[in-house]
TORPA-265924 format. One line per field, with one value per residue (C-alpha): residue number from 1; y, z, x; chain. Coordinates in steps of 0.5 Angstrom, whole numbers, plus 500, padded with zeros to 3 digits. Example, Ala and Ser with C-alpha at 12.3 -4.5 7.8 and 13.67 -1.06 7.14 Angstrom:
2
num = [1 | 2]
north = [491 | 498]
up = [516 | 514]
east = [525 | 527]
chaine = [A | A]
This chain:
527
num = [1 | 2 | 3 | 4 | 5 | 6 | 7 | 8 | 9 | 10 | 11 | 12 | 13 | 14 | 15 | 16 | 17 | 18 | 19 | 20 | 21 | 22 | 23 | 24 | 25 | 26 | 27 | 28 | 29 | 30 | 31 | 32 | 33 | 34 | 35 | 36 | 37 | 38 | 39 | 40 | 41 | 42 | 43 | 44 | 45 | 46 | 47 | 48 | 49 | 50 | 51 | 52 | 53 | 54 | 55 | 56 | 57 | 58 | 59 | 60 | 61 | 62 | 63 | 64 | 65 | 66 | 67 | 68 | 69 | 70 | 71 | 72 | 73 | 74 | 75 | 76 | 77 | 78 | 79 | 80 | 81 | 82 | 83 | 84 | 85 | 86 | 87 | 88 | 89 | 90 | 91 | 92 | 93 | 94 | 95 | 96 | 97 | 98 | 99 | 100 | 101 | 102 | 103 | 104 | 105 | 106 | 107 | 108 | 109 | 110 | 111 | 112 | 113 | 114 | 115 | 116 | 117 | 118 | 119 | 120 | 121 | 122 | 123 | 124 | 125 | 126 | 127 | 128 | 129 | 130 | 131 | 132 | 133 | 134 | 135 | 136 | 137 | 138 | 139 | 140 | 141 | 142 | 143 | 144 | 145 | 146 | 147 | 148 | 149 | 150 | 151 | 152 | 153 | 154 | 155 | 156 | 157 | 158 | 159 | 160 | 161 | 162 | 163 | 164 | 165 | 166 | 167 | 168 | 169 | 170 | 171 | 172 | 173 | 174 | 175 | 176 | 177 | 178 | 179 | 180 | 181 | 182 | 183 | 184 | 185 | 186 | 187 | 188 | 189 | 190 | 191 | 192 | 193 | 194 | 195 | 196 | 197 | 198 | 199 | 200 | 201 | 202 | 203 | 204 | 205 | 206 | 207 | 208 | 209 | 210 | 211 | 212 | 213 | 214 | 215 | 216 | 217 | 218 | 219 | 220 | 221 | 222 | 223 | 224 | 225 | 226 | 227 | 228 | 229 | 230 | 231 | 232 | 233 | 234 | 235 | 236 | 237 | 238 | 239 | 240 | 241 | 242 | 243 | 244 | 245 | 246 | 247 | 248 | 249 | 250 | 251 | 252 | 253 | 254 | 255 | 256 | 257 | 258 | 259 | 260 | 261 | 262 | 263 | 264 | 265 | 266 | 267 | 268 | 269 | 270 | 271 | 272 | 273 | 274 | 275 | 276 | 277 | 278 | 279 | 280 | 281 | 282 | 283 | 284 | 285 | 286 | 287 | 288 | 289 | 290 | 291 | 292 | 293 | 294 | 295 | 296 | 297 | 298 | 299 | 300 | 301 | 302 | 303 | 304 | 305 | 306 | 307 | 308 | 309 | 310 | 311 | 312 | 313 | 314 | 315 | 316 | 317 | 318 | 319 | 320 | 321 | 322 | 323 | 324 | 325 | 326 | 327 | 328 | 329 | 330 | 331 | 332 | 333 | 334 | 335 | 336 | 337 | 338 | 339 | 340 | 341 | 342 | 343 | 344 | 345 | 346 | 347 | 348 | 349 | 350 | 351 | 352 | 353 | 354 | 355 | 356 | 357 | 358 | 359 | 360 | 361 | 362 | 363 | 364 | 365 | 366 | 367 | 368 | 369 | 370 | 371 | 372 | 373 | 374 | 375 | 376 | 377 | 378 | 379 | 380 | 381 | 382 | 383 | 384 | 385 | 386 | 387 | 388 | 389 | 390 | 391 | 392 | 393 | 394 | 395 | 396 | 397 | 398 | 399 | 400 | 401 | 402 | 403 | 404 | 405 | 406 | 407 | 408 | 409 | 410 | 411 | 412 | 413 | 414 | 415 | 416 | 417 | 418 | 419 | 420 | 421 | 422 | 423 | 424 | 425 | 426 | 427 | 428 | 429 | 430 | 431 | 432 | 433 | 434 | 435 | 436 | 437 | 438 | 439 | 440 | 441 | 442 | 443 | 444 | 445 | 446 | 447 | 448 | 449 | 450 | 451 | 452 | 453 | 454 | 455 | 456 | 457 | 458 | 459 | 460 | 461 | 462 | 463 | 464 | 465 | 466 | 467 | 468 | 469 | 470 | 471 | 472 | 473 | 474 | 475 | 476 | 477 | 478 | 479 | 480 | 481 | 482 | 483 | 484 | 485 | 486 | 487 | 488 | 489 | 490 | 491 | 492 | 493 | 494 | 495 | 496 | 497 | 498 | 499 | 500 | 501 | 502 | 503 | 504 | 505 | 506 | 507 | 508 | 509 | 510 | 511 | 512 | 513 | 514 | 515 | 516 | 517 | 518 | 519 | 520 | 521 | 522 | 523 | 524 | 525 | 526 | 527]
north = [449 | 454 | 461 | 466 | 468 | 462 | 461 | 468 | 466 | 459 | 463 | 467 | 467 | 473 | 475 | 483 | 487 | 493 | 498 | 504 | 510 | 513 | 520 | 523 | 529 | 529 | 533 | 541 | 545 | 548 | 542 | 545 | 539 | 540 | 546 | 544 | 548 | 551 | 553 | 558 | 558 | 560 | 567 | 564 | 560 | 564 | 563 | 555 | 556 | 559 | 553 | 547 | 550 | 548 | 541 | 536 | 531 | 527 | 528 | 535 | 539 | 544 | 550 | 551 | 548 | 545 | 545 | 537 | 535 | 539 | 534 | 527 | 522 | 526 | 532 | 535 | 538 | 542 | 544 | 547 | 545 | 549 | 544 | 538 | 532 | 528 | 523 | 519 | 516 | 513 | 517 | 524 | 522 | 521 | 527 | 532 | 528 | 529 | 537 | 538 | 535 | 538 | 545 | 542 | 545 | 552 | 550 | 548 | 544 | 536 | 531 | 528 | 521 | 521 | 515 | 516 | 521 | 516 | 518 | 521 | 527 | 530 | 525 | 525 | 532 | 537 | 543 | 548 | 543 | 538 | 532 | 526 | 524 | 516 | 514 | 518 | 514 | 510 | 505 | 498 | 494 | 490 | 483 | 477 | 470 | 463 | 458 | 454 | 462 | 466 | 474 | 480 | 486 | 492 | 499 | 503 | 507 | 501 | 501 | 495 | 492 | 487 | 490 | 492 | 499 | 503 | 502 | 504 | 505 | 498 | 504 | 507 | 501 | 497 | 504 | 502 | 495 | 493 | 488 | 485 | 480 | 475 | 476 | 471 | 466 | 470 | 475 | 483 | 485 | 487 | 480 | 478 | 482 | 478 | 485 | 493 | 499 | 504 | 512 | 513 | 520 | 522 | 520 | 514 | 509 | 501 | 494 | 492 | 484 | 479 | 478 | 485 | 491 | 487 | 493 | 498 | 492 | 491 | 499 | 501 | 496 | 499 | 505 | 510 | 513 | 515 | 512 | 511 | 511 | 505 | 506 | 498 | 492 | 484 | 481 | 474 | 472 | 466 | 464 | 467 | 462 | 460 | 466 | 463 | 462 | 468 | 472 | 468 | 470 | 477 | 480 | 474 | 475 | 469 | 468 | 467 | 460 | 457 | 458 | 451 | 451 | 451 | 457 | 459 | 458 | 462 | 468 | 465 | 467 | 470 | 467 | 474 | 472 | 476 | 474 | 477 | 476 | 479 | 476 | 479 | 473 | 468 | 472 | 472 | 465 | 463 | 468 | 465 | 458 | 459 | 463 | 457 | 452 | 449 | 449 | 455 | 461 | 465 | 472 | 473 | 480 | 483 | 488 | 492 | 495 | 500 | 503 | 501 | 503 | 498 | 494 | 488 | 492 | 497 | 491 | 489 | 492 | 487 | 482 | 476 | 474 | 466 | 467 | 473 | 473 | 472 | 477 | 482 | 482 | 482 | 489 | 492 | 499 | 501 | 494 | 493 | 487 | 484 | 482 | 477 | 477 | 472 | 470 | 464 | 463 | 458 | 456 | 456 | 450 | 447 | 451 | 445 | 442 | 449 | 450 | 444 | 446 | 452 | 450 | 445 | 451 | 456 | 449 | 450 | 458 | 459 | 467 | 469 | 465 | 468 | 473 | 470 | 474 | 472 | 475 | 472 | 478 | 475 | 475 | 482 | 485 | 483 | 485 | 493 | 493 | 499 | 503 | 502 | 505 | 511 | 513 | 513 | 517 | 522 | 521 | 523 | 529 | 526 | 523 | 531 | 531 | 531 | 524 | 524 | 517 | 512 | 505 | 501 | 494 | 491 | 483 | 478 | 477 | 484 | 484 | 482 | 487 | 493 | 492 | 492 | 499 | 500 | 499 | 503 | 510 | 514 | 514 | 518 | 514 | 518 | 515 | 514 | 510 | 505 | 504 | 498 | 493 | 489 | 483 | 476 | 476 | 472 | 477 | 478 | 482 | 489 | 490 | 495 | 494 | 497 | 495 | 500 | 501 | 506 | 507 | 512 | 515 | 522 | 527 | 530 | 525 | 526 | 529 | 524 | 518 | 520 | 518 | 510 | 511 | 512 | 505 | 504 | 498 | 495 | 495 | 498 | 502 | 506 | 504 | 510 | 513 | 520 | 524 | 531 | 531 | 526 | 525 | 521 | 518 | 514 | 512 | 509 | 505 | 503 | 500 | 499 | 507 | 507 | 502 | 507 | 513 | 509 | 508 | 515 | 517 | 513 | 512 | 520 | 524 | 530 | 529 | 531 | 525 | 524 | 530 | 529 | 524 | 529 | 525 | 528 | 537 | 538 | 537 | 535 | 527 | 526 | 520]
up = [520 | 514 | 516 | 512 | 508 | 505 | 505 | 500 | 496 | 494 | 492 | 487 | 482 | 479 | 476 | 476 | 474 | 476 | 472 | 477 | 473 | 478 | 476 | 480 | 477 | 478 | 472 | 471 | 476 | 470 | 470 | 472 | 478 | 481 | 485 | 489 | 491 | 498 | 501 | 506 | 513 | 514 | 517 | 521 | 525 | 532 | 532 | 531 | 537 | 541 | 540 | 541 | 546 | 552 | 550 | 556 | 552 | 554 | 548 | 545 | 540 | 537 | 533 | 532 | 527 | 522 | 515 | 516 | 516 | 509 | 506 | 504 | 499 | 493 | 495 | 490 | 494 | 500 | 504 | 511 | 517 | 522 | 528 | 528 | 534 | 537 | 540 | 546 | 547 | 543 | 547 | 544 | 537 | 539 | 543 | 537 | 532 | 537 | 539 | 530 | 530 | 536 | 532 | 526 | 519 | 520 | 522 | 516 | 521 | 518 | 520 | 516 | 520 | 517 | 518 | 516 | 510 | 504 | 501 | 494 | 492 | 498 | 502 | 508 | 509 | 512 | 509 | 515 | 518 | 523 | 522 | 527 | 528 | 529 | 530 | 536 | 538 | 545 | 547 | 550 | 547 | 542 | 544 | 541 | 541 | 540 | 537 | 532 | 529 | 532 | 531 | 534 | 537 | 535 | 534 | 527 | 529 | 529 | 523 | 519 | 512 | 510 | 504 | 501 | 502 | 506 | 514 | 513 | 519 | 520 | 520 | 514 | 510 | 512 | 509 | 502 | 502 | 502 | 498 | 496 | 492 | 498 | 497 | 492 | 498 | 504 | 501 | 502 | 508 | 509 | 508 | 514 | 519 | 525 | 528 | 528 | 533 | 530 | 531 | 527 | 524 | 529 | 535 | 537 | 539 | 535 | 535 | 530 | 526 | 521 | 527 | 530 | 527 | 520 | 515 | 518 | 519 | 511 | 510 | 513 | 511 | 504 | 505 | 504 | 511 | 510 | 515 | 521 | 524 | 525 | 532 | 533 | 529 | 530 | 525 | 522 | 524 | 521 | 524 | 521 | 519 | 524 | 528 | 532 | 538 | 539 | 537 | 542 | 548 | 545 | 544 | 549 | 556 | 555 | 561 | 557 | 556 | 561 | 559 | 558 | 553 | 546 | 541 | 538 | 530 | 525 | 522 | 517 | 509 | 502 | 496 | 492 | 484 | 478 | 471 | 464 | 459 | 452 | 450 | 455 | 454 | 456 | 461 | 464 | 463 | 467 | 473 | 473 | 473 | 479 | 483 | 481 | 484 | 491 | 495 | 489 | 491 | 497 | 493 | 485 | 483 | 475 | 472 | 465 | 464 | 459 | 455 | 461 | 460 | 463 | 467 | 468 | 472 | 475 | 478 | 480 | 488 | 490 | 485 | 482 | 475 | 475 | 468 | 469 | 462 | 458 | 462 | 462 | 453 | 455 | 451 | 455 | 451 | 447 | 449 | 454 | 457 | 463 | 470 | 474 | 481 | 486 | 493 | 497 | 505 | 507 | 513 | 512 | 515 | 508 | 503 | 499 | 499 | 498 | 492 | 488 | 489 | 487 | 481 | 480 | 479 | 476 | 471 | 469 | 467 | 460 | 461 | 457 | 458 | 461 | 464 | 471 | 477 | 485 | 491 | 498 | 504 | 511 | 512 | 515 | 510 | 504 | 508 | 509 | 503 | 500 | 507 | 504 | 497 | 501 | 504 | 499 | 495 | 501 | 501 | 493 | 495 | 491 | 496 | 496 | 489 | 487 | 486 | 480 | 482 | 477 | 480 | 475 | 477 | 471 | 469 | 468 | 462 | 459 | 461 | 454 | 450 | 455 | 454 | 446 | 448 | 452 | 447 | 442 | 446 | 445 | 452 | 453 | 457 | 462 | 462 | 470 | 470 | 467 | 468 | 472 | 471 | 478 | 475 | 476 | 484 | 485 | 490 | 492 | 485 | 488 | 493 | 491 | 492 | 491 | 489 | 489 | 485 | 485 | 477 | 473 | 467 | 463 | 467 | 460 | 456 | 450 | 452 | 448 | 453 | 458 | 454 | 454 | 462 | 461 | 459 | 463 | 457 | 460 | 467 | 468 | 475 | 479 | 485 | 491 | 487 | 486 | 483 | 482 | 482 | 485 | 479 | 477 | 484 | 482 | 476 | 480 | 484 | 480 | 482 | 489 | 489 | 493 | 498 | 499 | 499 | 505 | 509 | 509 | 511 | 517 | 519 | 517 | 516 | 516 | 512 | 517 | 516 | 510 | 506 | 502 | 499 | 495 | 495 | 499 | 502 | 509 | 510 | 504 | 504 | 502 | 498]
east = [480 | 482 | 483 | 478 | 483 | 484 | 476 | 476 | 482 | 478 | 472 | 475 | 481 | 481 | 488 | 489 | 495 | 497 | 500 | 504 | 507 | 511 | 514 | 519 | 521 | 528 | 531 | 527 | 524 | 520 | 515 | 508 | 509 | 515 | 513 | 507 | 501 | 501 | 494 | 494 | 490 | 484 | 483 | 479 | 483 | 482 | 476 | 477 | 482 | 478 | 472 | 478 | 483 | 477 | 476 | 480 | 485 | 489 | 494 | 496 | 491 | 497 | 497 | 504 | 508 | 503 | 506 | 508 | 501 | 500 | 505 | 505 | 510 | 506 | 508 | 504 | 498 | 499 | 493 | 495 | 489 | 487 | 490 | 494 | 491 | 497 | 492 | 494 | 488 | 482 | 478 | 481 | 480 | 472 | 473 | 475 | 469 | 464 | 465 | 465 | 459 | 457 | 459 | 453 | 454 | 455 | 463 | 467 | 473 | 473 | 478 | 483 | 487 | 495 | 499 | 506 | 504 | 504 | 498 | 499 | 494 | 492 | 488 | 490 | 490 | 483 | 484 | 482 | 481 | 484 | 489 | 490 | 497 | 496 | 503 | 502 | 496 | 499 | 495 | 496 | 503 | 502 | 498 | 500 | 496 | 498 | 494 | 490 | 488 | 494 | 493 | 495 | 491 | 495 | 494 | 493 | 498 | 503 | 507 | 508 | 512 | 509 | 506 | 514 | 512 | 515 | 512 | 505 | 500 | 496 | 489 | 492 | 494 | 486 | 483 | 485 | 487 | 494 | 498 | 505 | 507 | 505 | 498 | 497 | 498 | 495 | 491 | 491 | 490 | 484 | 482 | 487 | 483 | 478 | 477 | 477 | 475 | 473 | 472 | 465 | 464 | 459 | 465 | 462 | 467 | 465 | 468 | 466 | 468 | 465 | 460 | 459 | 457 | 459 | 456 | 461 | 467 | 466 | 465 | 471 | 476 | 478 | 474 | 478 | 477 | 470 | 466 | 471 | 478 | 481 | 484 | 486 | 486 | 486 | 490 | 491 | 498 | 502 | 509 | 515 | 520 | 525 | 524 | 517 | 521 | 525 | 518 | 515 | 519 | 520 | 513 | 509 | 512 | 515 | 521 | 528 | 531 | 536 | 544 | 544 | 539 | 542 | 543 | 537 | 537 | 540 | 535 | 531 | 535 | 531 | 534 | 531 | 532 | 530 | 529 | 527 | 523 | 521 | 516 | 510 | 505 | 510 | 511 | 504 | 504 | 510 | 507 | 500 | 504 | 507 | 502 | 497 | 503 | 503 | 510 | 513 | 516 | 513 | 513 | 511 | 511 | 512 | 514 | 516 | 523 | 523 | 530 | 534 | 540 | 546 | 541 | 546 | 551 | 546 | 543 | 550 | 549 | 544 | 545 | 549 | 548 | 549 | 553 | 557 | 560 | 553 | 550 | 555 | 554 | 546 | 544 | 537 | 538 | 533 | 529 | 522 | 523 | 519 | 521 | 519 | 522 | 522 | 524 | 524 | 524 | 529 | 533 | 540 | 542 | 537 | 542 | 542 | 535 | 533 | 538 | 536 | 528 | 529 | 533 | 527 | 521 | 526 | 527 | 520 | 520 | 521 | 525 | 531 | 537 | 543 | 538 | 538 | 540 | 541 | 542 | 541 | 539 | 536 | 528 | 528 | 533 | 527 | 521 | 525 | 528 | 524 | 526 | 533 | 531 | 528 | 535 | 539 | 534 | 534 | 542 | 541 | 537 | 531 | 526 | 523 | 521 | 514 | 512 | 505 | 503 | 498 | 495 | 491 | 487 | 486 | 481 | 485 | 482 | 483 | 491 | 493 | 489 | 491 | 498 | 497 | 494 | 500 | 505 | 502 | 502 | 508 | 512 | 519 | 523 | 528 | 535 | 535 | 528 | 523 | 515 | 512 | 507 | 506 | 501 | 498 | 496 | 490 | 485 | 479 | 475 | 472 | 478 | 483 | 490 | 497 | 504 | 509 | 516 | 521 | 521 | 520 | 518 | 520 | 516 | 512 | 510 | 504 | 498 | 495 | 498 | 492 | 486 | 488 | 488 | 480 | 479 | 473 | 471 | 476 | 474 | 480 | 479 | 484 | 488 | 489 | 483 | 483 | 477 | 475 | 468 | 462 | 460 | 467 | 467 | 460 | 463 | 468 | 464 | 459 | 453 | 456 | 456 | 449 | 451 | 457 | 453 | 448 | 454 | 457 | 450 | 449 | 456 | 458 | 453 | 456 | 462 | 467 | 471 | 477 | 475 | 482 | 479 | 474 | 468 | 463 | 463 | 462 | 455 | 453 | 451 | 444 | 441]
chaine = [A | A | A | A | A | A | A | A | A | A | A | A | A | A | A | A | A | A | A | A | A | A | A | A | A | A | A | A | A | A | A | A | A | A | A | A | A | A | A | A | A | A | A | A | A | A | A | A | A | A | A | A | A | A | A | A | A | A | A | A | A | A | A | A | A | A | A | A | A | A | A | A | A | A | A | A | A | A | A | A | A | A | A | A | A | A | A | A | A | A | A | A | A | A | A | A | A | A | A | A | A | A | A | A | A | A | A | A | A | A | A | A | A | A | A | A | A | A | A | A | A | A | A | A | A | A | A | A | A | A | A | A | A | A | A | A | A | A | A | A | A | A | A | A | A | A | A | A | A | A | A | A | A | A | A | A | A | A | A | A | A | A | A | A | A | A | A | A | A | A | A | A | A | A | A | A | A | A | A | A | A | A | A | A | A | A | A | A | A | A | A | A | A | A | A | A | A | A | A | A | A | A | A | A | A | A | A | A | A | A | A | A | A | A | A | A | A | A | A | A | A | A | A | A | A | A | A | A | A | A | A | A | A | A | A | A | A | A | A | A | A | A | A | A | A | A | A | A | A | A | A | A | A | A | A | A | A | A | A | A | A | A | A | A | A | A | A | A | A | A | A | A | A | A | A | A | A | A | A | A | A | A | A | A | A | A | A | A | A | A | A | A | A | A | A | A | A | A | A | A | A | A | A | A | A | A | A | A | A | A | A | A | A | A | A | A | A | A | A | A | A | A | A | A | A | A | A | A | A | A | A | A | A | A | A | A | A | A | A | A | A | A | A | A | A | A | A | A | A | A | A | A | A | A | A | A | A | A | A | A | A | A | A | A | A | A | A | A | A | A | A | A | A | A | A | A | A | A | A | A | A | A | A | A | A | A | A | A | A | A | A | A | A | A | A | A | A | A | A | A | A | A | A | A | A | A | A | A | A | A | A | A | A | A | A | A | A | A | A | A | A | A | A | A | A | A | A | A | A | A | A | A | A | A | A | A | A | A | A | A | A | A | A | A | A | A | A | A | A | A | A | A | A | A | A | A | A | A | A | A | A | A | A | A | A | A | A | A | A | A | A | A | A | A | A | A | A | A | A | A | A | A | A | A | A | A | A | A | A | A | A | A | A | A | A | A | A | A | A | A | A | A | A | A | A | A | A | A | A | A | A | A | A | A | A | A | A | A | A | A | A | A | A | A | A | A | A]
């Protein structure tokens, strides 16, 4: 029996390319985004406290120390809420939402679920509302199930790193989609979910799946938090290489092996590889070749590097060039280069076979000679590599700068047309950074995805550059979308807007949930 993700991937081989522009304003405090706007608390906070304090909760509803809930990764918008709910049970979340519903439209209170704070434009904030800290949610411990279709039941507030991002919460990721360099094999995370527990905008706790409450199930997955808060998810699993027995003993409550048992196998190792291209067509051709191949790499991603000074030396802390002498003579200054990043998981006891396999795969590619860079890390280190990058930025004092962010989804058929349009724009390249275009991932059409890169471009591009970002004629869509008017949201959803509106009217008729998305105003959902 095939798992649902495999069937879904066979139904749709559309390949999309993502443009992510991450601006880290590290050089000028005079940039208009260098100082984030803080929106103050409402003068009616005392009335809100009077109405909410009598509620009986297992967790804690705090009206103090609320500034943390007005921050996110983007660090641009700071909307102060009236209170933060630290729930211990799903009932706490349901009770708060039901109470706000009973207040009706006379109350301006709204609710936003906050995971690990990685929104970029205030999407998980609730101005003068209630922010729910999902990491506080306690419940039954993670339960792992083996069998023909293994899965895990996990709280929506648990953290994971499968997206190659920064330890996102399960509920937050599934509300947007979730993608990584492994998605070409497994699909995005929303394609790997069997069942959800959701608290709707009316406070009802609902269990939904492909066969039960189907409309809500598909609405909540990738639904931007508009129809319900994900409190629990049943997620498809596959065995982690080499580490299966150890994981089973740890999480399934098996008895530890007797002392006479042989030692456990060594941790799985990851061969991490980067190669460079100067021609975009060859770059995309090679990438599509790899993702279409059987038994190729386990992780594949691409990005573009613009005018990166001393690129080879900057990679030496992690990667080793296969030919150091020739690589040291490679000049990256003033060039636009395309990087293909790959990884292969293997048992260290099979290193000779794996080296032959990797050499064979690389021989099929047409990258620039002498630009092969290699590294070997543990499986866990590879999955958590961006968290390490975050810690380094924190040490440098760069983490708390504003992070303006744009992610685009582009149909495969328009990739080259889009690349040509981008090439014609005048980008100012910051000496410390680069612009990223991860590409070539086969995923479901109509879903929305994201890839993270610690990349920077100059914080003050020419004004005309904003024009190419609105290329609706190319079928371009934003990921982690943010618009200021409902008309823009209608254009974004296109023919699916009516379905989106119907679901909102059904599951959150007073528009209480996720106000930071700026799609609906409280009490104003109508057909």
